[in-house]
mmCIF file of the N, C-alpha and C atoms, coordinates in Angstrom:
data_MODEL
# 
_entry.id   MODEL 
# 
loop_
_atom_site.group_PDB 
_atom_site.id 
_atom_site.type_symbol 
_atom_site.label_atom_id 
_atom_site.label_alt_id 
_atom_site.label_comp_id 
_atom_site.label_asym_id 
_atom_site.label_entity_id 
_atom_site.label_seq_id 
_atom_site.pdbx_PDB_ins_code 
_atom_site.Cartn_x 
_atom_site.Cartn_y 
_atom_site.Cartn_z 
_atom_site.occupancy 
_atom_site.B_iso_or_equiv 
_atom_site.pdbx_formal_charge 
_atom_site.auth_seq_id 
_atom_site.auth_comp_id 
_atom_site.auth_asym_id 
_atom_site.auth_atom_id 
_atom_site.pdbx_PDB_model_num 
ATOM 1   N N  . MET A 1 1  ? 69.667 -115.889 86.362  1.00 0.00 ? 1  MET A N  1 
ATOM 2   C CA . MET A 1 1  ? 70.300 -114.757 86.977  1.00 0.00 ? 1  MET A CA 1 
ATOM 3   C C  . MET A 1 1  ? 70.504 -114.989 88.498  1.00 0.00 ? 1  MET A C  1 
ATOM 4   N N  . GLN A 1 2  ? 71.685 -114.767 89.033  1.00 0.00 ? 2  GLN A N  1 
ATOM 5   C CA . GLN A 1 2  ? 71.894 -115.048 90.444  1.00 0.00 ? 2  GLN A CA 1 
ATOM 6   C C  . GLN A 1 2  ? 71.407 -113.856 91.311  1.00 0.00 ? 2  GLN A C  1 
ATOM 7   N N  . THR A 1 3  ? 70.716 -114.175 92.353  1.00 0.00 ? 3  THR A N  1 
ATOM 8   C CA . THR A 1 3  ? 70.182 -113.182 93.192  1.00 0.00 ? 3  THR A CA 1 
ATOM 9   C C  . THR A 1 3  ? 71.280 -112.548 94.073  1.00 0.00 ? 3  THR A C  1 
ATOM 10  N N  . GLU A 1 4  ? 71.165 -111.302 94.433  1.00 0.00 ? 4  GLU A N  1 
ATOM 11  C CA . GLU A 1 4  ? 72.105 -110.655 95.356  1.00 0.00 ? 4  GLU A CA 1 
ATOM 12  C C  . GLU A 1 4  ? 71.902 -111.272 96.767  1.00 0.00 ? 4  GLU A C  1 
ATOM 13  N N  . THR A 1 5  ? 73.051 -111.312 97.516  1.00 0.00 ? 5  THR A N  1 
ATOM 14  C CA . THR A 1 5  ? 72.973 -111.731 98.885  1.00 0.00 ? 5  THR A CA 1 
ATOM 15  C C  . THR A 1 5  ? 73.345 -110.567 99.762  1.00 0.00 ? 5  THR A C  1 
ATOM 16  N N  . ILE A 1 6  ? 72.540 -110.358 100.772 1.00 0.00 ? 6  ILE A N  1 
ATOM 17  C CA . ILE A 1 6  ? 72.726 -109.227 101.676 1.00 0.00 ? 6  ILE A CA 1 
ATOM 18  C C  . ILE A 1 6  ? 73.237 -109.842 103.058 1.00 0.00 ? 6  ILE A C  1 
ATOM 19  N N  . LYS A 1 7  ? 74.184 -109.184 103.614 1.00 0.00 ? 7  LYS A N  1 
ATOM 20  C CA . LYS A 1 7  ? 74.744 -109.601 104.968 1.00 0.00 ? 7  LYS A CA 1 
ATOM 21  C C  . LYS A 1 7  ? 74.157 -108.622 106.001 1.00 0.00 ? 7  LYS A C  1 
ATOM 22  N N  . LEU A 1 8  ? 73.210 -109.134 106.759 1.00 0.00 ? 8  LEU A N  1 
ATOM 23  C CA . LEU A 1 8  ? 72.668 -108.297 107.836 1.00 0.00 ? 8  LEU A CA 1 
ATOM 24  C C  . LEU A 1 8  ? 73.597 -108.414 109.093 1.00 0.00 ? 8  LEU A C  1 
ATOM 25  N N  . ILE A 1 9  ? 73.953 -107.263 109.727 1.00 0.00 ? 9  ILE A N  1 
ATOM 26  C CA . ILE A 1 9  ? 75.012 -107.239 110.740 1.00 0.00 ? 9  ILE A CA 1 
ATOM 27  C C  . ILE A 1 9  ? 74.439 -106.622 111.994 1.00 0.00 ? 9  ILE A C  1 
ATOM 28  N N  . TRP A 1 10 ? 74.901 -107.264 113.086 1.00 0.00 ? 10 TRP A N  1 
ATOM 29  C CA . TRP A 1 10 ? 74.645 -106.753 114.485 1.00 0.00 ? 10 TRP A CA 1 
ATOM 30  C C  . TRP A 1 10 ? 76.022 -106.533 115.141 1.00 0.00 ? 10 TRP A C  1 
ATOM 31  N N  . ASP A 1 11 ? 76.204 -105.229 115.615 1.00 0.00 ? 11 ASP A N  1 
ATOM 32  C CA . ASP A 1 11 ? 77.450 -104.891 116.200 1.00 0.00 ? 11 ASP A CA 1 
ATOM 33  C C  . ASP A 1 11 ? 77.425 -105.072 117.744 1.00 0.00 ? 11 ASP A C  1 
ATOM 34  N N  . PHE A 1 12 ? 78.480 -105.556 118.331 1.00 0.00 ? 12 PHE A N  1 
ATOM 35  C CA . PHE A 1 12 ? 78.640 -105.700 119.776 1.00 0.00 ? 12 PHE A CA 1 
ATOM 36  C C  . PHE A 1 12 ? 79.944 -105.039 120.224 1.00 0.00 ? 12 PHE A C  1 
ATOM 37  N N  . LYS A 1 13 ? 79.815 -104.329 121.302 1.00 0.00 ? 13 LYS A N  1 
ATOM 38  C CA . LYS A 1 13 ? 81.050 -103.632 121.841 1.00 0.00 ? 13 LYS A CA 1 
ATOM 39  C C  . LYS A 1 13 ? 81.265 -104.057 123.338 1.00 0.00 ? 13 LYS A C  1 
ATOM 40  N N  . GLY A 1 14 ? 82.515 -103.991 123.710 1.00 0.00 ? 14 GLY A N  1 
ATOM 41  C CA . GLY A 1 14 ? 82.864 -104.270 125.165 1.00 0.00 ? 14 GLY A CA 1 
ATOM 42  C C  . GLY A 1 14 ? 83.626 -105.540 125.337 1.00 0.00 ? 14 GLY A C  1 
ATOM 43  N N  . GLY A 1 15 ? 84.012 -105.795 126.537 1.00 0.00 ? 15 GLY A N  1 
ATOM 44  C CA . GLY A 1 15 ? 84.932 -106.937 126.851 1.00 0.00 ? 15 GLY A CA 1 
ATOM 45  C C  . GLY A 1 15 ? 84.263 -108.280 126.514 1.00 0.00 ? 15 GLY A C  1 
ATOM 46  N N  . ASP A 1 16 ? 82.946 -108.388 126.549 1.00 0.00 ? 16 ASP A N  1 
ATOM 47  C CA . ASP A 1 16 ? 82.257 -109.639 126.241 1.00 0.00 ? 16 ASP A CA 1 
ATOM 48  C C  . ASP A 1 16 ? 81.701 -109.705 124.796 1.00 0.00 ? 16 ASP A C  1 
ATOM 49  N N  . ALA A 1 17 ? 82.118 -108.721 123.932 1.00 0.00 ? 17 ALA A N  1 
ATOM 50  C CA . ALA A 1 17 ? 81.592 -108.631 122.628 1.00 0.00 ? 17 ALA A CA 1 
ATOM 51  C C  . ALA A 1 17 ? 81.695 -109.933 121.848 1.00 0.00 ? 17 ALA A C  1 
ATOM 52  N N  . ALA A 1 18 ? 82.820 -110.620 121.828 1.00 0.00 ? 18 ALA A N  1 
ATOM 53  C CA . ALA A 1 18 ? 82.950 -111.808 121.056 1.00 0.00 ? 18 ALA A CA 1 
ATOM 54  C C  . ALA A 1 18 ? 81.997 -112.905 121.566 1.00 0.00 ? 18 ALA A C  1 
ATOM 55  N N  . LYS A 1 19 ? 81.908 -113.110 122.838 1.00 0.00 ? 19 LYS A N  1 
ATOM 56  C CA . LYS A 1 19 ? 80.962 -114.127 123.384 1.00 0.00 ? 19 LYS A CA 1 
ATOM 57  C C  . LYS A 1 19 ? 79.553 -113.809 123.027 1.00 0.00 ? 19 LYS A C  1 
ATOM 58  N N  . ILE A 1 20 ? 79.163 -112.571 123.137 1.00 0.00 ? 20 ILE A N  1 
ATOM 59  C CA . ILE A 1 20 ? 77.758 -112.158 122.858 1.00 0.00 ? 20 ILE A CA 1 
ATOM 60  C C  . ILE A 1 20 ? 77.463 -112.355 121.334 1.00 0.00 ? 20 ILE A C  1 
ATOM 61  N N  . ALA A 1 21 ? 78.387 -111.991 120.515 1.00 0.00 ? 21 ALA A N  1 
ATOM 62  C CA . ALA A 1 21 ? 78.208 -112.199 119.099 1.00 0.00 ? 21 ALA A CA 1 
ATOM 63  C C  . ALA A 1 21 ? 78.064 -113.622 118.715 1.00 0.00 ? 21 ALA A C  1 
ATOM 64  N N  . GLU A 1 22 ? 78.927 -114.537 119.366 1.00 0.00 ? 22 GLU A N  1 
ATOM 65  C CA . GLU A 1 22 ? 78.857 -115.918 119.085 1.00 0.00 ? 22 GLU A CA 1 
ATOM 66  C C  . GLU A 1 22 ? 77.522 -116.536 119.467 1.00 0.00 ? 22 GLU A C  1 
ATOM 67  N N  . HIS A 1 23 ? 76.993 -116.053 120.599 1.00 0.00 ? 23 HIS A N  1 
ATOM 68  C CA . HIS A 1 23 ? 75.655 -116.491 121.160 1.00 0.00 ? 23 HIS A CA 1 
ATOM 69  C C  . HIS A 1 23 ? 74.585 -115.968 120.165 1.00 0.00 ? 23 HIS A C  1 
ATOM 70  N N  . HIS A 1 24 ? 74.674 -114.730 119.752 1.00 0.00 ? 24 HIS A N  1 
ATOM 71  C CA . HIS A 1 24 ? 73.622 -114.211 118.863 1.00 0.00 ? 24 HIS A CA 1 
ATOM 72  C C  . HIS A 1 24 ? 73.620 -114.960 117.608 1.00 0.00 ? 24 HIS A C  1 
ATOM 73  N N  . ALA A 1 25 ? 74.791 -115.342 117.067 1.00 0.00 ? 25 ALA A N  1 
ATOM 74  C CA . ALA A 1 25 ? 74.841 -116.102 115.811 1.00 0.00 ? 25 ALA A CA 1 
ATOM 75  C C  . ALA A 1 25 ? 74.067 -117.447 115.910 1.00 0.00 ? 25 ALA A C  1 
ATOM 76  N N  . ILE A 1 26 ? 74.166 -118.102 117.053 1.00 0.00 ? 26 ILE A N  1 
ATOM 77  C CA . ILE A 1 26 ? 73.385 -119.342 117.285 1.00 0.00 ? 26 ILE A CA 1 
ATOM 78  C C  . ILE A 1 26 ? 71.920 -119.102 117.060 1.00 0.00 ? 26 ILE A C  1 
ATOM 79  N N  . HIS A 1 27 ? 71.404 -117.998 117.642 1.00 0.00 ? 27 HIS A N  1 
ATOM 80  C CA . HIS A 1 27 ? 69.971 -117.654 117.462 1.00 0.00 ? 27 HIS A CA 1 
ATOM 81  C C  . HIS A 1 27 ? 69.642 -117.287 116.021 1.00 0.00 ? 27 HIS A C  1 
ATOM 82  N N  . LEU A 1 28 ? 70.595 -116.636 115.315 1.00 0.00 ? 28 LEU A N  1 
ATOM 83  C CA . LEU A 1 28 ? 70.375 -116.325 113.910 1.00 0.00 ? 28 LEU A CA 1 
ATOM 84  C C  . LEU A 1 28 ? 70.321 -117.540 113.065 1.00 0.00 ? 28 LEU A C  1 
ATOM 85  N N  . LYS A 1 29 ? 71.111 -118.539 113.366 1.00 0.00 ? 29 LYS A N  1 
ATOM 86  C CA . LYS A 1 29 ? 71.114 -119.840 112.645 1.00 0.00 ? 29 LYS A CA 1 
ATOM 87  C C  . LYS A 1 29 ? 69.722 -120.468 112.923 1.00 0.00 ? 29 LYS A C  1 
ATOM 88  N N  . GLU A 1 30 ? 69.327 -120.521 114.156 1.00 0.00 ? 30 GLU A N  1 
ATOM 89  C CA . GLU A 1 30 ? 68.050 -121.135 114.476 1.00 0.00 ? 30 GLU A CA 1 
ATOM 90  C C  . GLU A 1 30 ? 66.883 -120.391 113.710 1.00 0.00 ? 30 GLU A C  1 
ATOM 91  N N  . PHE A 1 31 ? 66.932 -119.107 113.676 1.00 0.00 ? 31 PHE A N  1 
ATOM 92  C CA . PHE A 1 31 ? 65.891 -118.311 112.941 1.00 0.00 ? 31 PHE A CA 1 
ATOM 93  C C  . PHE A 1 31 ? 65.853 -118.700 111.479 1.00 0.00 ? 31 PHE A C  1 
ATOM 94  N N  . ALA A 1 32 ? 67.064 -118.832 110.850 1.00 0.00 ? 32 ALA A N  1 
ATOM 95  C CA . ALA A 1 32 ? 67.154 -119.130 109.449 1.00 0.00 ? 32 ALA A CA 1 
ATOM 96  C C  . ALA A 1 32 ? 66.493 -120.510 109.174 1.00 0.00 ? 32 ALA A C  1 
ATOM 97  N N  . GLU A 1 33 ? 66.756 -121.416 110.101 1.00 0.00 ? 33 GLU A N  1 
ATOM 98  C CA . GLU A 1 33 ? 66.135 -122.755 109.924 1.00 0.00 ? 33 GLU A CA 1 
ATOM 99  C C  . GLU A 1 33 ? 64.623 -122.703 110.095 1.00 0.00 ? 33 GLU A C  1 
ATOM 100 N N  . LYS A 1 34 ? 64.222 -122.026 111.167 1.00 0.00 ? 34 LYS A N  1 
ATOM 101 C CA . LYS A 1 34 ? 62.764 -121.962 111.515 1.00 0.00 ? 34 LYS A CA 1 
ATOM 102 C C  . LYS A 1 34 ? 61.965 -121.229 110.343 1.00 0.00 ? 34 LYS A C  1 
ATOM 103 N N  . GLU A 1 35 ? 62.573 -120.167 109.854 1.00 0.00 ? 35 GLU A N  1 
ATOM 104 C CA . GLU A 1 35 ? 61.900 -119.448 108.820 1.00 0.00 ? 35 GLU A CA 1 
ATOM 105 C C  . GLU A 1 35 ? 62.149 -119.988 107.426 1.00 0.00 ? 35 GLU A C  1 
ATOM 106 N N  . ASN A 1 36 ? 62.858 -121.089 107.376 1.00 0.00 ? 36 ASN A N  1 
ATOM 107 C CA . ASN A 1 36 ? 63.182 -121.806 106.049 1.00 0.00 ? 36 ASN A CA 1 
ATOM 108 C C  . ASN A 1 36 ? 63.773 -120.795 105.053 1.00 0.00 ? 36 ASN A C  1 
ATOM 109 N N  . LEU A 1 37 ? 64.698 -120.029 105.467 1.00 0.00 ? 37 LEU A N  1 
ATOM 110 C CA . LEU A 1 37 ? 65.395 -119.037 104.556 1.00 0.00 ? 37 LEU A CA 1 
ATOM 111 C C  . LEU A 1 37 ? 66.169 -119.820 103.491 1.00 0.00 ? 37 LEU A C  1 
ATOM 112 N N  . THR A 1 38 ? 66.243 -119.109 102.323 1.00 0.00 ? 38 THR A N  1 
ATOM 113 C CA . THR A 1 38 ? 66.981 -119.776 101.230 1.00 0.00 ? 38 THR A CA 1 
ATOM 114 C C  . THR A 1 38 ? 68.425 -120.082 101.581 1.00 0.00 ? 38 THR A C  1 
ATOM 115 N N  . LEU A 1 39 ? 69.066 -119.135 102.322 1.00 0.00 ? 39 LEU A N  1 
ATOM 116 C CA . LEU A 1 39 ? 70.444 -119.362 102.723 1.00 0.00 ? 39 LEU A CA 1 
ATOM 117 C C  . LEU A 1 39 ? 70.436 -119.717 104.177 1.00 0.00 ? 39 LEU A C  1 
ATOM 118 N N  . GLN A 1 40 ? 71.371 -120.536 104.563 1.00 0.00 ? 40 GLN A N  1 
ATOM 119 C CA . GLN A 1 40 ? 71.519 -120.890 105.973 1.00 0.00 ? 40 GLN A CA 1 
ATOM 120 C C  . GLN A 1 40 ? 72.975 -120.482 106.433 1.00 0.00 ? 40 GLN A C  1 
ATOM 121 N N  . ILE A 1 41 ? 73.321 -119.227 106.174 1.00 0.00 ? 41 ILE A N  1 
ATOM 122 C CA . ILE A 1 41 ? 74.612 -118.684 106.520 1.00 0.00 ? 41 ILE A CA 1 
ATOM 123 C C  . ILE A 1 41 ? 74.478 -117.744 107.628 1.00 0.00 ? 41 ILE A C  1 
ATOM 124 N N  . ALA A 1 42 ? 75.012 -117.983 108.738 1.00 0.00 ? 42 ALA A N  1 
ATOM 125 C CA . ALA A 1 42 ? 75.062 -117.075 109.939 1.00 0.00 ? 42 ALA A CA 1 
ATOM 126 C C  . ALA A 1 42 ? 76.387 -117.358 110.618 1.00 0.00 ? 42 ALA A C  1 
ATOM 127 N N  . GLY A 1 43 ? 76.857 -116.315 111.323 1.00 0.00 ? 43 GLY A N  1 
ATOM 128 C CA . GLY A 1 43 ? 78.068 -116.476 112.070 1.00 0.00 ? 43 GLY A CA 1 
ATOM 129 C C  . GLY A 1 43 ? 78.432 -115.257 112.829 1.00 0.00 ? 43 GLY A C  1 
ATOM 130 N N  . SER A 1 44 ? 79.674 -115.277 113.378 1.00 0.00 ? 44 SER A N  1 
ATOM 131 C CA . SER A 1 44 ? 80.178 -114.188 114.119 1.00 0.00 ? 44 SER A CA 1 
ATOM 132 C C  . SER A 1 44 ? 81.628 -113.941 113.780 1.00 0.00 ? 44 SER A C  1 
ATOM 133 N N  . LYS A 1 45 ? 82.140 -112.753 113.984 1.00 0.00 ? 45 LYS A N  1 
ATOM 134 C CA . LYS A 1 45 ? 83.549 -112.443 113.779 1.00 0.00 ? 45 LYS A CA 1 
ATOM 135 C C  . LYS A 1 45 ? 83.995 -111.401 114.800 1.00 0.00 ? 45 LYS A C  1 
ATOM 136 N N  . THR A 1 46 ? 85.146 -111.761 115.379 1.00 0.00 ? 46 THR A N  1 
ATOM 137 C CA . THR A 1 46 ? 85.767 -110.803 116.331 1.00 0.00 ? 46 THR A CA 1 
ATOM 138 C C  . THR A 1 46 ? 86.553 -109.776 115.543 1.00 0.00 ? 46 THR A C  1 
ATOM 139 N N  . ILE A 1 47 ? 86.298 -108.522 115.788 1.00 0.00 ? 47 ILE A N  1 
ATOM 140 C CA . ILE A 1 47 ? 86.984 -107.431 115.111 1.00 0.00 ? 47 ILE A CA 1 
ATOM 141 C C  . ILE A 1 47 ? 88.280 -107.071 115.860 1.00 0.00 ? 47 ILE A C  1 
ATOM 142 N N  . ASP A 1 48 ? 88.173 -106.856 117.191 1.00 0.00 ? 48 ASP A N  1 
ATOM 143 C CA . ASP A 1 48 ? 89.246 -106.655 118.022 1.00 0.00 ? 48 ASP A CA 1 
ATOM 144 C C  . ASP A 1 48 ? 88.798 -106.985 119.431 1.00 0.00 ? 48 ASP A C  1 
ATOM 145 N N  . SER A 1 49 ? 89.667 -106.763 120.464 1.00 0.00 ? 49 SER A N  1 
ATOM 146 C CA . SER A 1 49 ? 89.344 -107.183 121.858 1.00 0.00 ? 49 SER A CA 1 
ATOM 147 C C  . SER A 1 49 ? 88.082 -106.528 122.360 1.00 0.00 ? 49 SER A C  1 
ATOM 148 N N  . LEU A 1 50 ? 87.558 -105.510 121.806 1.00 0.00 ? 50 LEU A N  1 
ATOM 149 C CA . LEU A 1 50 ? 86.394 -104.832 122.288 1.00 0.00 ? 50 LEU A CA 1 
ATOM 150 C C  . LEU A 1 50 ? 85.250 -104.766 121.283 1.00 0.00 ? 50 LEU A C  1 
ATOM 151 N N  . SER A 1 51 ? 85.344 -105.392 120.239 1.00 0.00 ? 51 SER A N  1 
ATOM 152 C CA . SER A 1 51 ? 84.217 -105.336 119.211 1.00 0.00 ? 51 SER A CA 1 
ATOM 153 C C  . SER A 1 51 ? 84.117 -106.612 118.366 1.00 0.00 ? 51 SER A C  1 
ATOM 154 N N  . ALA A 1 52 ? 82.921 -106.965 118.151 1.00 0.00 ? 52 ALA A N  1 
ATOM 155 C CA . ALA A 1 52 ? 82.634 -108.187 117.289 1.00 0.00 ? 52 ALA A CA 1 
ATOM 156 C C  . ALA A 1 52 ? 81.240 -107.966 116.587 1.00 0.00 ? 52 ALA A C  1 
ATOM 157 N N  . ILE A 1 53 ? 81.041 -108.817 115.605 1.00 0.00 ? 53 ILE A N  1 
ATOM 158 C CA . ILE A 1 53 ? 79.767 -108.774 114.889 1.00 0.00 ? 53 ILE A CA 1 
ATOM 159 C C  . ILE A 1 53 ? 79.127 -110.197 114.817 1.00 0.00 ? 53 ILE A C  1 
ATOM 160 N N  . ALA A 1 54 ? 77.852 -110.186 114.664 1.00 0.00 ? 54 ALA A N  1 
ATOM 161 C CA . ALA A 1 54 ? 77.148 -111.383 114.320 1.00 0.00 ? 54 ALA A CA 1 
ATOM 162 C C  . ALA A 1 54 ? 76.411 -111.068 112.957 1.00 0.00 ? 54 ALA A C  1 
ATOM 163 N N  . PHE A 1 55 ? 76.327 -112.033 112.123 1.00 0.00 ? 55 PHE A N  1 
ATOM 164 C CA . PHE A 1 55 ? 75.737 -111.746 110.795 1.00 0.00 ? 55 PHE A CA 1 
ATOM 165 C C  . PHE A 1 55 ? 74.806 -112.866 110.346 1.00 0.00 ? 55 PHE A C  1 
ATOM 166 N N  . LEU A 1 56 ? 73.921 -112.495 109.411 1.00 0.00 ? 56 LEU A N  1 
ATOM 167 C CA . LEU A 1 56 ? 72.970 -113.432 108.784 1.00 0.00 ? 56 LEU A CA 1 
ATOM 168 C C  . LEU A 1 56 ? 72.927 -113.037 107.323 1.00 0.00 ? 56 LEU A C  1 
ATOM 169 N N  . ALA A 1 57 ? 73.194 -113.973 106.421 1.00 0.00 ? 57 ALA A N  1 
ATOM 170 C CA . ALA A 1 57 ? 73.097 -113.688 105.027 1.00 0.00 ? 57 ALA A CA 1 
ATOM 171 C C  . ALA A 1 57 ? 71.695 -114.076 104.534 1.00 0.00 ? 57 ALA A C  1 
ATOM 172 N N  . VAL A 1 58 ? 71.090 -113.177 103.765 1.00 0.00 ? 58 VAL A N  1 
ATOM 173 C CA . VAL A 1 58 ? 69.796 -113.424 103.212 1.00 0.00 ? 58 VAL A CA 1 
ATOM 174 C C  . VAL A 1 58 ? 69.749 -112.986 101.754 1.00 0.00 ? 58 VAL A C  1 
ATOM 175 N N  . THR A 1 59 ? 68.746 -113.463 100.957 1.00 0.00 ? 59 THR A N  1 
ATOM 176 C CA . THR A 1 59 ? 68.597 -113.052 99.643  1.00 0.00 ? 59 THR A CA 1 
ATOM 177 C C  . THR A 1 59 ? 68.037 -111.659 99.669  1.00 0.00 ? 59 THR A C  1 
ATOM 178 N N  . ARG A 1 60 ? 68.179 -110.872 98.543  1.00 0.00 ? 60 ARG A N  1 
ATOM 179 C CA . ARG A 1 60 ? 67.581 -109.519 98.432  1.00 0.00 ? 60 ARG A CA 1 
ATOM 180 C C  . ARG A 1 60 ? 66.062 -109.576 98.707  1.00 0.00 ? 60 ARG A C  1 
ATOM 181 N N  . GLU A 1 61 ? 65.456 -110.631 98.176  1.00 0.00 ? 61 GLU A N  1 
ATOM 182 C CA . GLU A 1 61 ? 64.035 -110.798 98.254  1.00 0.00 ? 61 GLU A CA 1 
ATOM 183 C C  . GLU A 1 61 ? 63.600 -111.041 99.684  1.00 0.00 ? 61 GLU A C  1 
ATOM 184 N N  . GLU A 1 62 ? 64.354 -111.747 100.438 1.00 0.00 ? 62 GLU A N  1 
ATOM 185 C CA . GLU A 1 62 ? 63.981 -112.088 101.876 1.00 0.00 ? 62 GLU A CA 1 
ATOM 186 C C  . GLU A 1 62 ? 64.391 -110.937 102.818 1.00 0.00 ? 62 GLU A C  1 
ATOM 187 N N  . MET A 1 63 ? 65.302 -110.058 102.368 1.00 0.00 ? 63 MET A N  1 
ATOM 188 C CA . MET A 1 63 ? 65.889 -109.027 103.247 1.00 0.00 ? 63 MET A CA 1 
ATOM 189 C C  . MET A 1 63 ? 64.864 -108.111 103.961 1.00 0.00 ? 63 MET A C  1 
ATOM 190 N N  . PRO A 1 64 ? 63.850 -107.594 103.257 1.00 0.00 ? 64 PRO A N  1 
ATOM 191 C CA . PRO A 1 64 ? 62.899 -106.626 104.004 1.00 0.00 ? 64 PRO A CA 1 
ATOM 192 C C  . PRO A 1 64 ? 62.221 -107.365 105.156 1.00 0.00 ? 64 PRO A C  1 
ATOM 193 N N  . HIS A 1 65 ? 61.737 -108.570 104.875 1.00 0.00 ? 65 HIS A N  1 
ATOM 194 C CA . HIS A 1 65 ? 60.991 -109.327 105.931 1.00 0.00 ? 65 HIS A CA 1 
ATOM 195 C C  . HIS A 1 65 ? 61.899 -109.599 107.171 1.00 0.00 ? 65 HIS A C  1 
ATOM 196 N N  . VAL A 1 66 ? 63.107 -110.098 106.871 1.00 0.00 ? 66 VAL A N  1 
ATOM 197 C CA . VAL A 1 66 ? 64.024 -110.442 108.033 1.00 0.00 ? 66 VAL A CA 1 
ATOM 198 C C  . VAL A 1 66 ? 64.477 -109.103 108.672 1.00 0.00 ? 66 VAL A C  1 
ATOM 199 N N  . ARG A 1 67 ? 64.814 -108.119 107.938 1.00 0.00 ? 67 ARG A N  1 
ATOM 200 C CA . ARG A 1 67 ? 65.236 -106.786 108.515 1.00 0.00 ? 67 ARG A CA 1 
ATOM 201 C C  . ARG A 1 67 ? 64.156 -106.273 109.425 1.00 0.00 ? 67 ARG A C  1 
ATOM 202 N N  . ASP A 1 68 ? 62.905 -106.329 108.965 1.00 0.00 ? 68 ASP A N  1 
ATOM 203 C CA . ASP A 1 68 ? 61.852 -105.765 109.813 1.00 0.00 ? 68 ASP A CA 1 
ATOM 204 C C  . ASP A 1 68 ? 61.631 -106.560 111.137 1.00 0.00 ? 68 ASP A C  1 
ATOM 205 N N  . LEU A 1 69 ? 61.752 -107.910 111.042 1.00 0.00 ? 69 LEU A N  1 
ATOM 206 C CA . LEU A 1 69 ? 61.652 -108.729 112.225 1.00 0.00 ? 69 LEU A CA 1 
ATOM 207 C C  . LEU A 1 69 ? 62.851 -108.605 113.272 1.00 0.00 ? 69 LEU A C  1 
ATOM 208 N N  . LEU A 1 70 ? 64.003 -108.660 112.689 1.00 0.00 ? 70 LEU A N  1 
ATOM 209 C CA . LEU A 1 70 ? 65.214 -108.766 113.524 1.00 0.00 ? 70 LEU A CA 1 
ATOM 210 C C  . LEU A 1 70 ? 65.977 -107.479 113.822 1.00 0.00 ? 70 LEU A C  1 
ATOM 211 N N  . LYS A 1 71 ? 65.673 -106.413 113.077 1.00 0.00 ? 71 LYS A N  1 
ATOM 212 C CA . LYS A 1 71 ? 66.282 -105.069 113.370 1.00 0.00 ? 71 LYS A CA 1 
ATOM 213 C C  . LYS A 1 71 ? 67.822 -105.086 113.407 1.00 0.00 ? 71 LYS A C  1 
ATOM 214 N N  . PRO A 1 72 ? 68.459 -105.529 112.344 1.00 0.00 ? 72 PRO A N  1 
ATOM 215 C CA . PRO A 1 72 ? 69.955 -105.468 112.353 1.00 0.00 ? 72 PRO A CA 1 
ATOM 216 C C  . PRO A 1 72 ? 70.426 -104.045 112.437 1.00 0.00 ? 72 PRO A C  1 
ATOM 217 N N  . HIS A 1 73 ? 71.717 -103.850 112.829 1.00 0.00 ? 73 HIS A N  1 
ATOM 218 C CA . HIS A 1 73 ? 72.244 -102.492 112.927 1.00 0.00 ? 73 HIS A CA 1 
ATOM 219 C C  . HIS A 1 73 ? 72.645 -101.944 111.537 1.00 0.00 ? 73 HIS A C  1 
ATOM 220 N N  . ARG A 1 74 ? 72.971 -102.844 110.643 1.00 0.00 ? 74 ARG A N  1 
ATOM 221 C CA . ARG A 1 74 ? 73.361 -102.452 109.299 1.00 0.00 ? 74 ARG A CA 1 
ATOM 222 C C  . ARG A 1 74 ? 73.349 -103.595 108.363 1.00 0.00 ? 74 ARG A C  1 
ATOM 223 N N  . GLY A 1 75 ? 73.626 -103.404 107.088 1.00 0.00 ? 75 GLY A N  1 
ATOM 224 C CA . GLY A 1 75 ? 73.714 -104.453 106.130 1.00 0.00 ? 75 GLY A CA 1 
ATOM 225 C C  . GLY A 1 75 ? 74.618 -104.029 104.970 1.00 0.00 ? 75 GLY A C  1 
ATOM 226 N N  . GLU A 1 76 ? 75.135 -105.033 104.294 1.00 0.00 ? 76 GLU A N  1 
ATOM 227 C CA . GLU A 1 76 ? 76.080 -104.785 103.172 1.00 0.00 ? 76 GLU A CA 1 
ATOM 228 C C  . GLU A 1 76 ? 75.870 -105.989 102.159 1.00 0.00 ? 76 GLU A C  1 
ATOM 229 N N  . LEU A 1 77 ? 76.388 -105.798 100.960 1.00 0.00 ? 77 LEU A N  1 
ATOM 230 C CA . LEU A 1 77 ? 76.388 -106.897 100.014 1.00 0.00 ? 77 LEU A CA 1 
ATOM 231 C C  . LEU A 1 77 ? 77.331 -107.962 100.514 1.00 0.00 ? 77 LEU A C  1 
ATOM 232 N N  . PHE A 1 78 ? 76.902 -109.202 100.408 1.00 0.00 ? 78 PHE A N  1 
ATOM 233 C CA . PHE A 1 78 ? 77.656 -110.307 100.883 1.00 0.00 ? 78 PHE A CA 1 
ATOM 234 C C  . PHE A 1 78 ? 78.505 -110.869 99.712  1.00 0.00 ? 78 PHE A C  1 
ATOM 235 N N  . MET A 1 79 ? 79.753 -110.853 99.791  1.00 0.00 ? 79 MET A N  1 
ATOM 236 C CA . MET A 1 79 ? 80.661 -111.193 98.640  1.00 0.00 ? 79 MET A CA 1 
ATOM 237 C C  . MET A 1 79 ? 81.205 -112.612 98.719  1.00 0.00 ? 79 MET A C  1 
ATOM 238 N N  . ASP A 1 80 ? 80.620 -113.468 99.571  1.00 0.00 ? 80 ASP A N  1 
ATOM 239 C CA . ASP A 1 80 ? 81.239 -114.777 99.809  1.00 0.00 ? 80 ASP A CA 1 
ATOM 240 C C  . ASP A 1 80 ? 80.572 -115.826 98.922  1.00 0.00 ? 80 ASP A C  1 
ATOM 241 N N  . ASN A 1 81 ? 79.752 -115.440 97.992  1.00 0.00 ? 81 ASN A N  1 
ATOM 242 C CA . ASN A 1 81 ? 79.154 -116.461 97.091  1.00 0.00 ? 81 ASN A CA 1 
ATOM 243 C C  . ASN A 1 81 ? 79.646 -116.391 95.768  1.00 0.00 ? 81 ASN A C  1 
# 
C-alpha cells in the first residue's frame, strides 16, 4: 500500500516573496537531508508578483514530527506522486 504524501506549505507575501520562498526552500531541502526524511522533495513556487510559497513533501507518518518542528502555515495532500 502506498503511503499518502503531505505537502507542508509556508506562505510569503510582499515584493520579496519569491526570493524569500526560494531561500526558505533551500533550508527545507537541507532539513530533509539532515533528518533523513523518506522524501527529498522541497521547492518554491511564485503565485503572483506579491506572493509565493515554499513547500516540503513528507509522508503521513513523518508529518506530525516535521510539522511540530517547522511550524508550516498549512498543508495539503501532495498529488505529484
